[in-house]
C-alpha positions in Angstrom: -50.2 23.0 62.7 -48.4 22.3 65.8 -46.7 19.0 65.6 -47.6 18.1 69.3 -51.4 18.9 68.6 -51.5 16.8 65.5 -49.8 13.5 66.7 -51.7 11.6 69.6 -48.7 9.7 70.7 -46.4 12.7 70.9 -49.1 14.7 72.8 -49.4 12.0 75.3 -45.6 12.1 75.8 -45.6 15.7 76.3 -48.4 15.3 78.8 -46.5 13.0 80.8 -43.1 15.1 80.8 -44.8 18.3 81.9 -43.0 19.9 85.0 -44.5 18.9 88.3 -44.9 20.8 91.4 -41.6 21.7 93.4 -41.5 20.5 97.1 -39.1 21.3 99.7 -38.0 17.8 101.2 -35.6 16.5 103.8 -33.0 13.8 103.1 -33.8 10.8 105.6 -31.5 8.1 104.0 -30.5 5.8 101.2 -31.9 2.9 99.8 -29.6 1.1 97.4 -29.2 3.5 94.7 -32.3 5.8 95.4 -32.5 8.7 97.9 -35.2 8.7 100.6 -36.5 11.9 101.6 -39.4 13.1 103.9 -42.0 14.9 102.2 -44.2 17.3 104.3 -48.0 16.8 104.0 -50.3 19.5 102.3 -51.9 21.9 104.7 -49.7 20.7 107.6 -51.0 17.1 107.4 -48.9 14.0 108.0 -45.8 13.7 106.1 -44.8 10.9 103.9 -41.5 9.3 102.6 -40.7 9.9 98.9 -38.2 8.4 96.6 -35.6 10.1 94.3 -34.2 7.5 91.9 -30.4 7.5 91.3 -31.0 9.0 87.6 -32.9 11.8 89.1 -30.5 12.8 91.8 -28.3 15.0 89.8 -27.1 15.8 86.3 -23.7 15.1 87.6 -22.5 11.6 87.9 -21.0 10.5 91.2 -19.7 7.1 92.5 -22.1 7.5 95.8 -25.1 9.4 96.4 -23.8 10.5 99.7 -21.3 12.8 97.8 -24.5 15.0 96.9 -26.5 14.6 100.0 -26.4 14.2 103.6 -29.1 13.0 106.0 -31.1 15.9 107.3 -30.3 18.2 104.3 -33.1 20.1 102.9 -33.4 20.1 99.2 -35.9 21.3 96.6 -37.3 18.6 94.1 -39.8 18.4 91.5 -42.8 15.8 91.8 -42.7 13.1 89.0 -45.6 10.7 90.0 -46.4 8.0 92.1 -45.3 4.6 91.3 -44.6 1.2 93.3 -47.3 1.2 95.8 -48.3 4.7 95.3 -45.0 6.1 96.8 -44.1 9.7 95.5 -41.1 10.0 93.2 -39.4 13.1 92.8 -36.5 14.6 90.7 -33.6 16.6 92.4 -31.7 17.3 89.2 -34.9 19.2 87.8 -34.2 22.0 90.5 -30.3 21.7 90.9 -29.8 24.6 88.3 -32.1 27.5 89.0 -31.3 29.6 85.8 -31.7 26.6 83.5 -35.0 25.6 85.3 -36.5 29.1 84.8 -35.5 29.2 81.2 -37.0 25.8 80.5 -40.4 26.8 82.3 -40.5 30.0 80.3 -40.3 28.0 77.0 -43.8 26.6 77.2 -45.2 24.3 74.4 -46.4 26.5 71.5 -43.9 29.3 72.1 -41.8 30.6 69.1 -38.3 30.5 69.8 -35.1 31.4 67.9 -31.4 29.8 68.1 -28.3 28.7 66.2 -27.6 25.3 65.3 -24.9 23.9 67.3 -24.6 20.2 65.8 -26.0 18.2 63.1 -26.2 14.3 63.6 -28.3 11.7 61.9 -30.4 11.2 64.9 -31.2 15.1 65.3 -30.1 18.7 65.7 -28.6 20.4 68.8 -29.7 24.1 69.0 -28.3 26.9 71.3 -31.6 28.9 72.0 -31.4 32.6 72.4 -31.4 33.4 76.2 -30.4 30.0 77.4 -27.8 29.9 80.4 -24.2 30.5 79.2 -22.3 27.0 78.6 -25.4 25.1 77.9 -27.2 23.8 74.8 -30.8 23.4 75.5 -32.6 23.0 72.0 -33.0 19.9 70.1 -34.9 19.0 67.0 -35.8 15.6 66.2 -35.4 14.3 62.6 -39.2 14.1 61.9 -39.6 17.8 63.2 -37.2 19.3 60.7 -39.5 19.2 57.7 -42.4 18.0 56.0 -40.3 16.7 53.3 -38.6 13.2 52.8 -35.0 13.4 53.9 -32.1 11.0 54.2 -30.1 13.2 56.7 -30.8 16.3 58.7 -27.8 18.0 56.8 -30.2 18.5 53.8 -32.2 20.9 55.8 -29.8 22.6 58.3 -26.2 23.3 58.9 -24.0 24.4 61.9 -24.2 27.9 62.5 -27.4 28.4 61.0 -30.1 30.7 62.5 -33.4 29.1 62.8 -36.9 29.9 64.1 -39.1 27.2 65.7 -41.9 26.2 67.9 -41.5 24.6 71.1 -43.0 20.9 71.3 -42.0 20.1 74.9 -39.8 21.8 77.4 -38.3 19.2 79.9 -37.1 20.4 83.3 -35.7 17.1 84.3 -33.1 16.9 81.4 -32.9 20.7 80.8 -33.8 19.7 77.2 -36.4 21.7 75.0 -37.7 19.9 71.9 -38.5 22.4 69.1 -39.9 22.1 65.7 -39.2 23.7 62.4 -42.0 22.3 60.5 -44.6 23.0 63.0 -44.5 26.8 61.7 -45.3 25.7 58.2 -48.6 24.3 56.7 -48.5 20.5 56.0 -48.2 20.3 52.1 -50.4 17.2 51.9 -53.5 19.6 53.0 -53.1 21.3 49.6 -52.3 18.1 47.7 -55.3 16.1 49.0 -57.3 17.0 46.2 -54.9 15.0 43.8 -56.4 11.6 44.8 -57.3 10.0 41.5 -55.0 12.0 39.3 -52.1 10.6 37.1 -48.9 12.3 37.8 -45.4 12.1 36.6 -42.7 12.0 39.4 -39.1 11.2 39.9 -38.0 8.0 41.8 -36.4 9.4 44.9 -35.3 6.3 46.7 -35.7 2.7 46.3 -36.7 0.4 49.2 -36.9 -3.3 49.3 -40.7 -3.5 48.9 -41.2 -0.5 46.5 -40.1 3.0 45.5 -40.6 6.6 47.0 -41.6 8.9 44.4 -41.3 12.7 44.4 -44.6 14.1 43.3 -44.2 18.0 44.1 -42.2 20.2 46.6 -42.1 18.5 49.9 -44.5 15.7 48.8 -43.5 12.1 48.1 -45.6 8.9 47.6 -45.0 5.3 47.9 -45.4 2.8 45.2 -45.6 -0.9 46.3 -43.5 -3.4 44.2 -46.6 -5.1 43.3 -47.7 -2.1 41.3 -44.6 -1.9 39.2 -45.2 -5.0 37.3 -47.9 -7.7 36.8 -45.1 -10.2 36.9 -43.4 -11.2 40.2 -40.0 -9.6 40.5 -37.6 -9.8 43.7 -36.5 -6.3 43.7 -37.6 -2.8 42.4 -34.1 -2.2 40.9 -34.9 -4.8 38.2 -37.6 -2.4 37.0 -36.7 1.3 37.8 -33.7 3.4 38.9 -33.4 6.3 41.3 -33.7 9.5 39.3 -35.9 7.9 36.7 -39.2 9.5 35.9 -42.2 7.3 36.4 -46.1 7.8 35.9 -48.4 6.9 38.9 -51.7 7.6 40.0 -52.5 9.0 43.5 -54.5 6.3 45.3 -54.7 7.8 48.8 -53.6 10.8 50.8 -53.7 10.1 54.6 -53.3 13.5 56.4 -53.2 11.8 59.8 -50.1 9.7 59.1 -48.8 12.1 56.4 -48.5 9.3 53.8 -49.4 9.1 50.1 -50.2 5.8 48.6 -49.5 5.4 44.9 -50.8 2.8 42.3 -50.0 1.9 38.9 -51.3 4.6 36.4 -53.5 2.3 34.6 -55.1 0.6 37.5 -58.7 2.1 38.7 -58.0 2.3 42.4 -55.0 0.6 43.4 -54.9 -2.3 45.7 
């Protein structure tokens, strides 16, 4: 199941970031940190004044926008939307590298792409996608899109130089970034695990957190057991009762496919809390 299709919040963001129409506009002046442009009216109608915010002027940093544009210059810019009194806002940086723009537009959401991992960081993974313009790194994998499994660091899944196959989640012309997902090409393991609700299982404590423990129940499946389920007596921290790596017997209280969560309860309780 595609990640973007299953997550309503991500789907809304993808819709917001979809590339807009490209317009040929004329620079008419500068307003503080923004560029003012004349936008021709559709079908020969009256023109209007649009605005290019500084951060959308170019991917290059300059002291003053007059280093990039001069009054009377015609440029191409992508429509972003209408804000602040319904004034049209545009992005020039979305059009400043034609080769990059063409590549990004070709990577539509849902397309399967290949590439090579360029860098692994705690916030995500950069990927050189096959066919991207030379000298650029266009692919990025968010940590939640790496695997269905619970991990502490992306290095548990990928390494620099690894060849990967992934599904495009979003392609953003303004940043030249293409978000891809490894797990979108794999079935959610909780779909097959959902019939385990009510069963008593033995798993290994994968991690201890302030309010409970994360228990590994099967390959790519972990569940959360709240501190209150570990003991009938009040305790301040789970470490007083269990240790990481220890085997623990629990009951599967709930499998939430929408939020991809498994809630556990004590094995000797009828339905959990």
